PDB file of the backbone (N, CA, C, O) and the ligand in Angstrom, with CONECT records:
HET     ZN  A 101       1
ATOM      1  N   MET A   1       9.466  33.552   5.849  1.00  0.00           N
ATOM      2  CA  MET A   1       8.841  32.529   6.695  1.00  0.00           C
ATOM      3  C   MET A   1       9.688  32.279   7.922  1.00  0.00           C
ATOM      4  O   MET A   1      10.213  31.181   8.107  1.00  0.00           O
ATOM      5  N   ASP A   2       9.826  33.314   8.780  1.00  0.00           N
ATOM      6  CA  ASP A   2      10.688  33.057   9.918  1.00  0.00           C
ATOM      7  C   ASP A   2      10.185  33.550  11.271  1.00  0.00           C
ATOM      8  O   ASP A   2      10.979  33.931  12.131  1.00  0.00           O
ATOM      9  N   SER A   3       8.883  33.544  11.455  1.00  0.00           N
ATOM     10  CA  SER A   3       8.406  33.843  12.805  1.00  0.00           C
ATOM     11  C   SER A   3       8.404  32.546  13.597  1.00  0.00           C
ATOM     12  O   SER A   3       7.732  31.580  13.234  1.00  0.00           O
ATOM     13  N   ILE A   4       9.156  32.538  14.671  1.00  0.00           N
ATOM     14  CA  ILE A   4       9.464  31.269  15.322  1.00  0.00           C
ATOM     15  C   ILE A   4       8.882  31.153  16.725  1.00  0.00           C
ATOM     16  O   ILE A   4       9.190  30.209  17.453  1.00  0.00           O
ATOM     17  N   GLU A   5       8.042  32.113  17.103  1.00  0.00           N
ATOM     18  CA  GLU A   5       7.474  32.069  18.446  1.00  0.00           C
ATOM     19  C   GLU A   5       6.695  30.782  18.714  1.00  0.00           C
ATOM     20  O   GLU A   5       6.421  30.434  19.862  1.00  0.00           O
ATOM     21  N   ALA A   6       6.347  30.090  17.643  1.00  0.00           N
ATOM     22  CA  ALA A   6       5.535  28.883  17.768  1.00  0.00           C
ATOM     23  C   ALA A   6       6.195  27.801  18.615  1.00  0.00           C
ATOM     24  O   ALA A   6       5.511  27.022  19.279  1.00  0.00           O
ATOM     25  N   ALA A   7       7.505  27.756  18.590  1.00  0.00           N
ATOM     26  CA  ALA A   7       8.226  26.729  19.339  1.00  0.00           C
ATOM     27  C   ALA A   7       7.996  26.880  20.844  1.00  0.00           C
ATOM     28  O   ALA A   7       8.238  25.965  21.631  1.00  0.00           O
ATOM     29  N   ASN A   8       7.527  28.051  21.201  1.00  0.00           N
ATOM     30  CA  ASN A   8       7.220  28.447  22.557  1.00  0.00           C
ATOM     31  C   ASN A   8       6.754  27.358  23.511  1.00  0.00           C
ATOM     32  O   ASN A   8       7.546  26.846  24.302  1.00  0.00           O
ATOM     33  N   ALA A   9       5.492  27.003  23.445  1.00  0.00           N
ATOM     34  CA  ALA A   9       4.934  26.007  24.352  1.00  0.00           C
ATOM     35  C   ALA A   9       4.901  24.640  23.692  1.00  0.00           C
ATOM     36  O   ALA A   9       4.091  23.786  24.052  1.00  0.00           O
ATOM     37  N   GLY A  10       5.787  24.438  22.724  1.00  0.00           N
ATOM     38  CA  GLY A  10       5.762  23.192  21.989  1.00  0.00           C
ATOM     39  C   GLY A  10       4.533  23.119  21.107  1.00  0.00           C
ATOM     40  O   GLY A  10       4.136  22.046  20.652  1.00  0.00           O
ATOM     41  N   GLN A  11       3.928  24.294  20.871  1.00  0.00           N
ATOM     42  CA  GLN A  11       2.729  24.292  20.058  1.00  0.00           C
ATOM     43  C   GLN A  11       2.981  24.998  18.737  1.00  0.00           C
ATOM     44  O   GLN A  11       3.560  26.084  18.702  1.00  0.00           O
ATOM     45  N   LEU A  12       2.551  24.388  17.674  1.00  0.00           N
ATOM     46  CA  LEU A  12       2.772  24.960  16.357  1.00  0.00           C
ATOM     47  C   LEU A  12       1.607  25.859  15.974  1.00  0.00           C
ATOM     48  O   LEU A  12       0.441  25.475  16.071  1.00  0.00           O
ATOM     49  N   VAL A  13       1.949  27.060  15.540  1.00  0.00           N
ATOM     50  CA  VAL A  13       0.940  28.036  15.146  1.00  0.00           C
ATOM     51  C   VAL A  13       1.301  28.591  13.778  1.00  0.00           C
ATOM     52  O   VAL A  13       2.458  28.933  13.531  1.00  0.00           O
ATOM     53  N   CYS A  14       0.335  28.680  12.903  1.00  0.00           N
ATOM     54  CA  CYS A  14       0.588  29.225  11.572  1.00  0.00           C
ATOM     55  C   CYS A  14       1.053  30.669  11.687  1.00  0.00           C
ATOM     56  O   CYS A  14       0.365  31.493  12.289  1.00  0.00           O
ATOM     57  N   PRO A  15       2.219  30.989  11.116  1.00  0.00           N
ATOM     58  CA  PRO A  15       2.770  32.344  11.216  1.00  0.00           C
ATOM     59  C   PRO A  15       1.911  33.364  10.469  1.00  0.00           C
ATOM     60  O   PRO A  15       1.996  34.563  10.738  1.00  0.00           O
ATOM     61  N   LYS A  16       1.104  32.904   9.554  1.00  0.00           N
ATOM     62  CA  LYS A  16       0.325  33.831   8.741  1.00  0.00           C
ATOM     63  C   LYS A  16      -1.037  34.138   9.344  1.00  0.00           C
ATOM     64  O   LYS A  16      -1.429  35.301   9.434  1.00  0.00           O
ATOM     65  N   CYS A  17      -1.765  33.094   9.760  1.00  0.00           N
ATOM     66  CA  CYS A  17      -3.137  33.323  10.210  1.00  0.00           C
ATOM     67  C   CYS A  17      -3.385  32.913  11.657  1.00  0.00           C
ATOM     68  O   CYS A  17      -4.476  33.134  12.184  1.00  0.00           O
ATOM     69  N   GLY A  18      -2.377  32.314  12.309  1.00  0.00           N
ATOM     70  CA  GLY A  18      -2.521  31.965  13.715  1.00  0.00           C
ATOM     71  C   GLY A  18      -3.260  30.662  13.967  1.00  0.00           C
ATOM     72  O   GLY A  18      -3.518  30.303  15.116  1.00  0.00           O
ATOM     73  N   SER A  19      -3.598  29.959  12.908  1.00  0.00           N
ATOM     74  CA  SER A  19      -4.329  28.704  13.059  1.00  0.00           C
ATOM     75  C   SER A  19      -3.450  27.618  13.687  1.00  0.00           C
ATOM     76  O   SER A  19      -2.227  27.637  13.549  1.00  0.00           O
ATOM     77  N   THR A  20      -4.091  26.676  14.376  1.00  0.00           N
ATOM     78  CA  THR A  20      -3.352  25.533  14.907  1.00  0.00           C
ATOM     79  C   THR A  20      -3.752  24.243  14.196  1.00  0.00           C
ATOM     80  O   THR A  20      -3.418  23.145  14.640  1.00  0.00           O
ATOM     81  N   SER A  21      -4.474  24.396  13.082  1.00  0.00           N
ATOM     82  CA  SER A  21      -4.853  23.230  12.275  1.00  0.00           C
ATOM     83  C   SER A  21      -3.971  23.141  11.041  1.00  0.00           C
ATOM     84  O   SER A  21      -3.761  24.127  10.333  1.00  0.00           O
ATOM     85  N   PHE A  22      -3.462  21.948  10.800  1.00  0.00           N
ATOM     86  CA  PHE A  22      -2.534  21.773   9.689  1.00  0.00           C
ATOM     87  C   PHE A  22      -2.815  20.481   8.940  1.00  0.00           C
ATOM     88  O   PHE A  22      -3.495  19.587   9.445  1.00  0.00           O
ATOM     89  N   TYR A  23      -2.289  20.399   7.744  1.00  0.00           N
ATOM     90  CA  TYR A  23      -2.245  19.140   7.023  1.00  0.00           C
ATOM     91  C   TYR A  23      -0.788  18.737   6.894  1.00  0.00           C
ATOM     92  O   TYR A  23       0.056  19.531   6.480  1.00  0.00           O
ATOM     93  N   VAL A  24      -0.507  17.501   7.251  1.00  0.00           N
ATOM     94  CA  VAL A  24       0.810  16.953   6.974  1.00  0.00           C
ATOM     95  C   VAL A  24       0.655  16.084   5.736  1.00  0.00           C
ATOM     96  O   VAL A  24      -0.189  15.189   5.698  1.00  0.00           O
ATOM     97  N   VAL A  25       1.471  16.352   4.728  1.00  0.00           N
ATOM     98  CA  VAL A  25       1.348  15.660   3.460  1.00  0.00           C
ATOM     99  C   VAL A  25       2.588  14.814   3.223  1.00  0.00           C
ATOM    100  O   VAL A  25       3.710  15.281   3.417  1.00  0.00           O
ATOM    101  N   GLY A  26       2.389  13.578   2.808  1.00  0.00           N
ATOM    102  CA  GLY A  26       3.539  12.720   2.578  1.00  0.00           C
ATOM    103  C   GLY A  26       3.167  11.479   1.797  1.00  0.00           C
ATOM    104  O   GLY A  26       2.121  11.422   1.151  1.00  0.00           O
ATOM    105  N   THR A  27       4.019  10.508   1.864  1.00  0.00           N
ATOM    106  CA  THR A  27       3.775   9.273   1.137  1.00  0.00           C
ATOM    107  C   THR A  27       3.692   8.112   2.120  1.00  0.00           C
ATOM    108  O   THR A  27       4.141   8.206   3.263  1.00  0.00           O
ATOM    109  N   ILE A  28       3.119   7.039   1.657  1.00  0.00           N
ATOM    110  CA  ILE A  28       3.002   5.857   2.490  1.00  0.00           C
ATOM    111  C   ILE A  28       3.453   4.654   1.666  1.00  0.00           C
ATOM    112  O   ILE A  28       3.163   4.571   0.473  1.00  0.00           O
ATOM    113  N   GLY A  29       4.162   3.724   2.304  1.00  0.00           N
ATOM    114  CA  GLY A  29       4.667   2.550   1.600  1.00  0.00           C
ATOM    115  C   GLY A  29       3.553   1.574   1.279  1.00  0.00           C
ATOM    116  O   GLY A  29       2.506   1.578   1.926  1.00  0.00           O
ATOM    117  N   PHE A  30       3.780   0.746   0.289  1.00  0.00           N
ATOM    118  CA  PHE A  30       2.786  -0.280  -0.011  1.00  0.00           C
ATOM    119  C   PHE A  30       3.458  -1.577  -0.413  1.00  0.00           C
ATOM    120  O   PHE A  30       4.637  -1.610  -0.768  1.00  0.00           O
ATOM    121  N   ARG A  31       2.668  -2.654  -0.346  1.00  0.00           N
ATOM    122  CA  ARG A  31       3.107  -3.948  -0.828  1.00  0.00           C
ATOM    123  C   ARG A  31       2.028  -4.431  -1.775  1.00  0.00           C
ATOM    124  O   ARG A  31       0.843  -4.358  -1.450  1.00  0.00           O
ATOM    125  N   ARG A  32       2.417  -4.926  -2.945  1.00  0.00           N
ATOM    126  CA  ARG A  32       1.426  -5.350  -3.916  1.00  0.00           C
ATOM    127  C   ARG A  32       1.884  -6.647  -4.558  1.00  0.00           C
ATOM    128  O   ARG A  32       2.995  -6.728  -5.083  1.00  0.00           O
ATOM    129  N   PRO A  33       1.033  -7.657  -4.518  1.00  0.00           N
ATOM    130  CA  PRO A  33       1.416  -8.927  -5.127  1.00  0.00           C
ATOM    131  C   PRO A  33       1.519  -8.813  -6.647  1.00  0.00           C
ATOM    132  O   PRO A  33       0.731  -8.115  -7.286  1.00  0.00           O
ATOM    133  N   PHE A  34       2.497  -9.507  -7.207  1.00  0.00           N
ATOM    134  CA  PHE A  34       2.636  -9.543  -8.655  1.00  0.00           C
ATOM    135  C   PHE A  34       2.989 -10.960  -9.071  1.00  0.00           C
ATOM    136  O   PHE A  34       3.916 -11.557  -8.523  1.00  0.00           O
ATOM    137  N   ASP A  35       2.267 -11.492 -10.021  1.00  0.00           N
ATOM    138  CA  ASP A  35       2.540 -12.834 -10.514  1.00  0.00           C
ATOM    139  C   ASP A  35       3.127 -12.734 -11.915  1.00  0.00           C
ATOM    140  O   ASP A  35       2.439 -12.337 -12.856  1.00  0.00           O
ATOM    141  N   SER A  36       4.389 -13.092 -12.051  1.00  0.00           N
ATOM    142  CA  SER A  36       5.064 -12.902 -13.335  1.00  0.00           C
ATOM    143  C   SER A  36       4.576 -13.879 -14.401  1.00  0.00           C
ATOM    144  O   SER A  36       4.720 -13.606 -15.592  1.00  0.00           O
ATOM    145  N   ALA A  37       4.000 -15.015 -13.996  1.00  0.00           N
ATOM    146  CA  ALA A  37       3.499 -15.980 -14.966  1.00  0.00           C
ATOM    147  C   ALA A  37       2.295 -15.418 -15.724  1.00  0.00           C
ATOM    148  O   ALA A  37       2.178 -15.585 -16.938  1.00  0.00           O
ATOM    149  N   SER A  38       1.420 -14.760 -15.000  1.00  0.00           N
ATOM    150  CA  SER A  38       0.220 -14.213 -15.634  1.00  0.00           C
ATOM    151  C   SER A  38       0.334 -12.716 -15.883  1.00  0.00           C
ATOM    152  O   SER A  38      -0.466 -12.133 -16.615  1.00  0.00           O
ATOM    153  N   GLY A  39       1.334 -12.104 -15.270  1.00  0.00           N
ATOM    154  CA  GLY A  39       1.496 -10.653 -15.404  1.00  0.00           C
ATOM    155  C   GLY A  39       0.465  -9.879 -14.605  1.00  0.00           C
ATOM    156  O   GLY A  39       0.258  -8.685 -14.825  1.00  0.00           O
ATOM    157  N   ALA A  40      -0.176 -10.568 -13.680  1.00  0.00           N
ATOM    158  CA  ALA A  40      -1.276  -9.931 -12.946  1.00  0.00           C
ATOM    159  C   ALA A  40      -0.799  -9.325 -11.627  1.00  0.00           C
ATOM    160  O   ALA A  40      -0.007  -9.912 -10.890  1.00  0.00           O
ATOM    161  N   PHE A  41      -1.301  -8.156 -11.371  1.00  0.00           N
ATOM    162  CA  PHE A  41      -1.070  -7.501 -10.087  1.00  0.00           C
ATOM    163  C   PHE A  41      -2.244  -7.747  -9.160  1.00  0.00           C
ATOM    164  O   PHE A  41      -3.393  -7.823  -9.596  1.00  0.00           O
ATOM    165  N   GLY A  42      -1.945  -7.870  -7.887  1.00  0.00           N
ATOM    166  CA  GLY A  42      -3.004  -8.005  -6.890  1.00  0.00           C
ATOM    167  C   GLY A  42      -3.348  -6.661  -6.276  1.00  0.00           C
ATOM    168  O   GLY A  42      -2.984  -5.607  -6.797  1.00  0.00           O
ATOM    169  N   THR A  43      -4.049  -6.719  -5.169  1.00  0.00           N
ATOM    170  CA  THR A  43      -4.487  -5.479  -4.533  1.00  0.00           C
ATOM    171  C   THR A  43      -3.403  -4.891  -3.644  1.00  0.00           C
ATOM    172  O   THR A  43      -2.611  -5.608  -3.032  1.00  0.00           O
ATOM    173  N   TYR A  44      -3.394  -3.583  -3.594  1.00  0.00           N
ATOM    174  CA  TYR A  44      -2.441  -2.866  -2.748  1.00  0.00           C
ATOM    175  C   TYR A  44      -2.664  -3.183  -1.272  1.00  0.00           C
ATOM    176  O   TYR A  44      -3.792  -3.352  -0.809  1.00  0.00           O
ATOM    177  N   ASP A  45      -1.574  -3.253  -0.571  1.00  0.00           N
ATOM    178  CA  ASP A  45      -1.577  -3.454   0.855  1.00  0.00           C
ATOM    179  C   ASP A  45      -0.783  -2.281   1.434  1.00  0.00           C
ATOM    180  O   ASP A  45       0.437  -2.219   1.281  1.00  0.00           O
ATOM    181  N   LEU A  46      -1.467  -1.365   2.090  1.00  0.00           N
ATOM    182  CA  LEU A  46      -0.752  -0.187   2.600  1.00  0.00           C
ATOM    183  C   LEU A  46       0.014  -0.525   3.865  1.00  0.00           C
ATOM    184  O   LEU A  46      -0.516  -1.153   4.781  1.00  0.00           O
ATOM    185  N   LEU A  47       1.260  -0.103   3.902  1.00  0.00           N
ATOM    186  CA  LEU A  47       2.107  -0.362   5.058  1.00  0.00           C
ATOM    187  C   LEU A  47       2.099   0.874   5.949  1.00  0.00           C
ATOM    188  O   LEU A  47       2.874   1.810   5.750  1.00  0.00           O
ATOM    189  N   HIS A  48       1.215   0.855   6.926  1.00  0.00           N
ATOM    190  CA  HIS A  48       0.999   2.056   7.722  1.00  0.00           C
ATOM    191  C   HIS A  48       2.174   2.423   8.619  1.00  0.00           C
ATOM    192  O   HIS A  48       2.236   3.538   9.137  1.00  0.00           O
ATOM    193  N   GLY A  49       3.103   1.493   8.804  1.00  0.00           N
ATOM    194  CA  GLY A  49       4.271   1.824   9.596  1.00  0.00           C
ATOM    195  C   GLY A  49       5.292   2.611   8.807  1.00  0.00           C
ATOM    196  O   GLY A  49       6.302   3.051   9.357  1.00  0.00           O
ATOM    197  N   GLU A  50       5.039   2.793   7.523  1.00  0.00           N
ATOM    198  CA  GLU A  50       6.066   3.402   6.674  1.00  0.00           C
ATOM    199  C   GLU A  50       5.627   4.717   6.053  1.00  0.00           C
ATOM    200  O   GLU A  50       5.794   4.946   4.855  1.00  0.00           O
ATOM    201  N   GLU A  51       5.068   5.567   6.886  1.00  0.00           N
ATOM    202  CA  GLU A  51       4.715   6.892   6.392  1.00  0.00           C
ATOM    203  C   GLU A  51       5.972   7.747   6.260  1.00  0.00           C
ATOM    204  O   GLU A  51       6.894   7.649   7.070  1.00  0.00           O
ATOM    205  N   THR A  52       5.990   8.567   5.249  1.00  0.00           N
ATOM    206  CA  THR A  52       7.073   9.542   5.091  1.00  0.00           C
ATOM    207  C   THR A  52       6.464  10.925   4.938  1.00  0.00           C
ATOM    208  O   THR A  52       6.083  11.319   3.835  1.00  0.00           O
ATOM    209  N   PRO A  53       6.369  11.672   6.050  1.00  0.00           N
ATOM    210  CA  PRO A  53       5.819  13.023   5.966  1.00  0.00           C
ATOM    211  C   PRO A  53       6.798  13.920   5.209  1.00  0.00           C
ATOM    212  O   PRO A  53       7.983  13.967   5.540  1.00  0.00           O
ATOM    213  N   LEU A  54       6.313  14.619   4.212  1.00  0.00           N
ATOM    214  CA  LEU A  54       7.216  15.415   3.387  1.00  0.00           C
ATOM    215  C   LEU A  54       7.071  16.912   3.610  1.00  0.00           C
ATOM    216  O   LEU A  54       8.053  17.653   3.571  1.00  0.00           O
ATOM    217  N   ARG A  55       5.857  17.344   3.840  1.00  0.00           N
ATOM    218  CA  ARG A  55       5.665  18.772   4.045  1.00  0.00           C
ATOM    219  C   ARG A  55       4.410  18.999   4.863  1.00  0.00           C
ATOM    220  O   ARG A  55       3.621  18.080   5.088  1.00  0.00           O
ATOM    221  N   ALA A  56       4.237  20.232   5.304  1.00  0.00           N
ATOM    222  CA  ALA A  56       3.057  20.562   6.087  1.00  0.00           C
ATOM    223  C   ALA A  56       2.479  21.872   5.581  1.00  0.00           C
ATOM    224  O   ALA A  56       3.209  22.776   5.175  1.00  0.00           O
ATOM    225  N   GLU A  57       1.160  21.958   5.612  1.00  0.00           N
ATOM    226  CA  GLU A  57       0.523  23.205   5.217  1.00  0.00           C
ATOM    227  C   GLU A  57      -0.589  23.537   6.190  1.00  0.00           C
ATOM    228  O   GLU A  57      -1.173  22.655   6.820  1.00  0.00           O
ATOM    229  N   CYS A  58      -0.871  24.831   6.301  1.00  0.00           N
ATOM    230  CA  CYS A  58      -1.934  25.290   7.180  1.00  0.00           C
ATOM    231  C   CYS A  58      -3.279  24.844   6.626  1.00  0.00           C
ATOM    232  O   CYS A  58      -3.515  24.942   5.422  1.00  0.00           O
ATOM    233  N   ALA A  59      -4.157  24.359   7.486  1.00  0.00           N
ATOM    234  CA  ALA A  59      -5.459  23.888   7.042  1.00  0.00           C
ATOM    235  C   ALA A  59      -6.417  25.043   6.770  1.00  0.00           C
ATOM    236  O   ALA A  59      -7.484  24.843   6.190  1.00  0.00           O
ATOM    237  N   VAL A  60      -6.040  26.248   7.185  1.00  0.00           N
ATOM    238  CA  VAL A  60      -6.923  27.398   7.013  1.00  0.00           C
ATOM    239  C   VAL A  60      -6.492  28.274   5.832  1.00  0.00           C
ATOM    240  O   VAL A  60      -7.287  28.543   4.931  1.00  0.00           O
ATOM    241  N   CYS A  61      -5.228  28.719   5.842  1.00  0.00           N
ATOM    242  CA  CYS A  61      -4.785  29.633   4.780  1.00  0.00           C
ATOM    243  C   CYS A  61      -3.867  28.938   3.776  1.00  0.00           C
ATOM    244  O   CYS A  61      -3.421  29.549   2.805  1.00  0.00           O
ATOM    245  N   PHE A  62      -3.589  27.657   4.019  1.00  0.00           N
ATOM    246  CA  PHE A  62      -2.802  26.823   3.106  1.00  0.00           C
ATOM    247  C   PHE A  62      -1.373  27.316   2.874  1.00  0.00           C
ATOM    248  O   PHE A  62      -0.762  27.001   1.853  1.00  0.00           O
ATOM    249  N   SER A  63      -0.845  28.086   3.821  1.00  0.00           N
ATOM    250  CA  SER A  63       0.563  28.451   3.749  1.00  0.00           C
ATOM    251  C   SER A  63       1.419  27.208   3.931  1.00  0.00           C
ATOM    252  O   SER A  63       1.043  26.277   4.642  1.00  0.00           O
ATOM    253  N   ASP A  64       2.556  27.208   3.288  1.00  0.00           N
ATOM    254  CA  ASP A  64       3.507  26.129   3.484  1.00  0.00           C
ATOM    255  C   ASP A  64       4.220  26.347   4.816  1.00  0.00           C
ATOM    256  O   ASP A  64       4.937  27.333   4.985  1.00  0.00           O
ATOM    257  N   VAL A  65       4.024  25.435   5.752  1.00  0.00           N
ATOM    258  CA  VAL A  65       4.638  25.580   7.077  1.00  0.00           C
ATOM    259  C   VAL A  65       5.635  24.460   7.341  1.00  0.00           C
ATOM    260  O   VAL A  65       5.889  24.087   8.486  1.00  0.00           O
ATOM    261  N   THR A  66       6.191  23.936   6.262  1.00  0.00           N
ATOM    262  CA  THR A  66       7.127  22.822   6.398  1.00  0.00           C
ATOM    263  C   THR A  66       8.330  23.176   7.264  1.00  0.00           C
ATOM    264  O   THR A  66       8.751  22.385   8.108  1.00  0.00           O
ATOM    265  N   THR A  67       8.876  24.361   7.050  1.00  0.00           N
ATOM    266  CA  THR A  67      10.050  24.747   7.836  1.00  0.00           C
ATOM    267  C   THR A  67       9.704  24.836   9.316  1.00  0.00           C
ATOM    268  O   THR A  67      10.499  24.461  10.178  1.00  0.00           O
ATOM    269  N   LEU A  68       8.518  25.332   9.592  1.00  0.00           N
ATOM    270  CA  LEU A  68       8.048  25.431  10.970  1.00  0.00           C
ATOM    271  C   LEU A  68       7.970  24.048  11.615  1.00  0.00           C
ATOM    272  O   LEU A  68       8.418  23.848  12.744  1.00  0.00           O
ATOM    273  N   PHE A  69       7.401  23.114  10.888  1.00  0.00           N
ATOM    274  CA  PHE A  69       7.246  21.762  11.399  1.00  0.00           C
ATOM    275  C   PHE A  69       8.575  21.037  11.538  1.00  0.00           C
ATOM    276  O   PHE A  69       8.768  20.254  12.468  1.00  0.00           O
ATOM    277  N   ALA A  70       9.472  21.296  10.629  1.00  0.00           N
ATOM    278  CA  ALA A  70      10.746  20.582  10.648  1.00  0.00           C
ATOM    279  C   ALA A  70      11.560  20.914  11.890  1.00  0.00           C
ATOM    280  O   ALA A  70      12.449  20.155  12.275  1.00  0.00           O
ATOM    281  N   ARG A  71      11.256  22.046  12.517  1.00  0.00           N
ATOM    282  CA  ARG A  71      11.972  22.424  13.741  1.00  0.00           C
ATOM    283  C   ARG A  71      11.515  21.606  14.937  1.00  0.00           C
ATOM    284  O   ARG A  71      12.199  21.531  15.958  1.00  0.00           O
ATOM    285  N   ASP A  72      10.330  20.986  14.792  1.00  0.00           N
ATOM    286  CA  ASP A  72       9.784  20.203  15.887  1.00  0.00           C
ATOM    287  C   ASP A  72       9.915  18.715  15.558  1.00  0.00           C
ATOM    288  O   ASP A  72       9.209  18.209  14.685  1.00  0.00           O
ATOM    289  N   PRO A  73      10.809  18.015  16.248  1.00  0.00           N
ATOM    290  CA  PRO A  73      11.078  16.611  15.937  1.00  0.00           C
ATOM    291  C   PRO A  73       9.831  15.738  16.047  1.00  0.00           C
ATOM    292  O   PRO A  73       9.748  14.689  15.408  1.00  0.00           O
ATOM    293  N   ALA A  74       8.858  16.169  16.861  1.00  0.00           N
ATOM    294  CA  ALA A  74       7.657  15.365  17.071  1.00  0.00           C
ATOM    295  C   ALA A  74       6.830  15.229  15.795  1.00  0.00           C
ATOM    296  O   ALA A  74       6.043  14.292  15.657  1.00  0.00           O
ATOM    297  N   THR A  75       7.009  16.160  14.868  1.00  0.00           N
ATOM    298  CA  THR A  75       6.231  16.101  13.636  1.00  0.00           C
ATOM    299  C   THR A  75       6.812  15.099  12.648  1.00  0.00           C
ATOM    300  O   THR A  75       6.159  14.716  11.677  1.00  0.00           O
ATOM    301  N   LYS A  76       8.046  14.681  12.908  1.00  0.00           N
ATOM    302  CA  LYS A  76       8.714  13.666  12.091  1.00  0.00           C
ATOM    303  C   LYS A  76       8.914  14.071  10.641  1.00  0.00           C
ATOM    304  O   LYS A  76       9.106  13.219   9.774  1.00  0.00           O
ATOM    305  N   ILE A  77       8.870  15.355  10.381  1.00  0.00           N
ATOM    306  CA  ILE A  77       9.204  15.807   9.038  1.00  0.00           C
ATOM    307  C   ILE A  77      10.710  15.957   8.978  1.00  0.00           C
ATOM    308  O   ILE A  77      11.298  16.777   9.683  1.00  0.00           O
ATOM    309  N   ALA A  78      11.320  15.159   8.132  1.00  0.00           N
ATOM    310  CA  ALA A  78      12.773  15.123   8.085  1.00  0.00           C
ATOM    311  C   ALA A  78      13.326  16.356   7.399  1.00  0.00           C
ATOM    312  O   ALA A  78      12.889  16.701   6.301  1.00  0.00           O
ATOM    313  N   PRO A  79      14.289  17.030   8.033  1.00  0.00           N
ATOM    314  CA  PRO A  79      14.913  18.210   7.446  1.00  0.00           C
ATOM    315  C   PRO A  79      15.520  17.917   6.081  1.00  0.00           C
ATOM    316  O   PRO A  79      15.649  18.812   5.246  1.00  0.00           O
ATOM    317  N   LEU A  80      15.886  16.677   5.862  1.00  0.00           N
ATOM    318  CA  LEU A  80      16.456  16.277   4.577  1.00  0.00           C
ATOM    319  C   LEU A  80      15.473  16.538   3.437  1.00  0.00           C
ATOM    320  O   LEU A  80      15.839  17.059   2.383  1.00  0.00           O
ATOM    321  N   GLU A  81      14.235  16.167   3.672  1.00  0.00           N
ATOM    322  CA  GLU A  81      13.207  16.334   2.650  1.00  0.00           C
ATOM    323  C   GLU A  81      12.929  17.808   2.412  1.00  0.00           C
ATOM    324  O   GLU A  81      12.472  18.208   1.341  1.00  0.00           O
ATOM    325  N   LEU A  82      13.204  18.581   3.401  1.00  0.00           N
ATOM    326  CA  LEU A  82      12.932  20.011   3.356  1.00  0.00           C
ATOM    327  C   LEU A  82      13.656  20.680   2.191  1.00  0.00           C
ATOM    328  O   LEU A  82      13.116  21.573   1.538  1.00  0.00           O
ATOM    329  N   ALA A  83      14.861  20.241   1.946  1.00  0.00           N
ATOM    330  CA  ALA A  83      15.693  20.826   0.898  1.00  0.00           C
ATOM    331  C   ALA A  83      14.990  20.792  -0.455  1.00  0.00           C
ATOM    332  O   ALA A  83      15.230  21.644  -1.309  1.00  0.00           O
ATOM    333  N   HIS A  84      14.121  19.802  -0.643  1.00  0.00           N
ATOM    334  CA  HIS A  84      13.467  19.642  -1.941  1.00  0.00           C
ATOM    335  C   HIS A  84      12.239  20.513  -2.091  1.00  0.00           C
ATOM    336  O   HIS A  84      11.822  20.808  -3.211  1.00  0.00           O
ATOM    337  N   THR A  85      11.654  20.929  -0.978  1.00  0.00           N
ATOM    338  CA  THR A  85      10.410  21.677  -1.065  1.00  0.00           C
ATOM    339  C   THR A  85      10.645  23.177  -1.040  1.00  0.00           C
ATOM    340  O   THR A  85       9.835  23.937  -1.571  1.00  0.00           O
ATOM    341  N   ALA A  86      11.739  23.615  -0.434  1.00  0.00           N
ATOM    342  CA  ALA A  86      11.990  25.045  -0.343  1.00  0.00           C
ATOM    343  C   ALA A  86      12.617  25.522  -1.650  1.00  0.00           C
ATOM    344  O   ALA A  86      12.915  26.707  -1.795  1.00  0.00           O
TER     345      ALA A  86
HETATM  346 ZN    ZN A 101      -2.602  29.737   8.232  1.00  0.00          ZN2+
END
């Protein structure tokens, strides 16, 4: 997985099929009320400011393109997380 021409025009291209469509997959933070007296949980409140993109895959051929994305800071995929997926 090391064709790197994609960095070229700041545009990411799938090294396998040439697609420019991708899925970024990650987690999102949440806040959920909990009442210890009744043991009841309330409804989830998604914290949209707290996304953690973990990996990226091609939307066409589903290749893992996480390493490709991690080279581009704009994708916000942290190289740290990369160690766990490779
Ligand atoms: Zn592809």
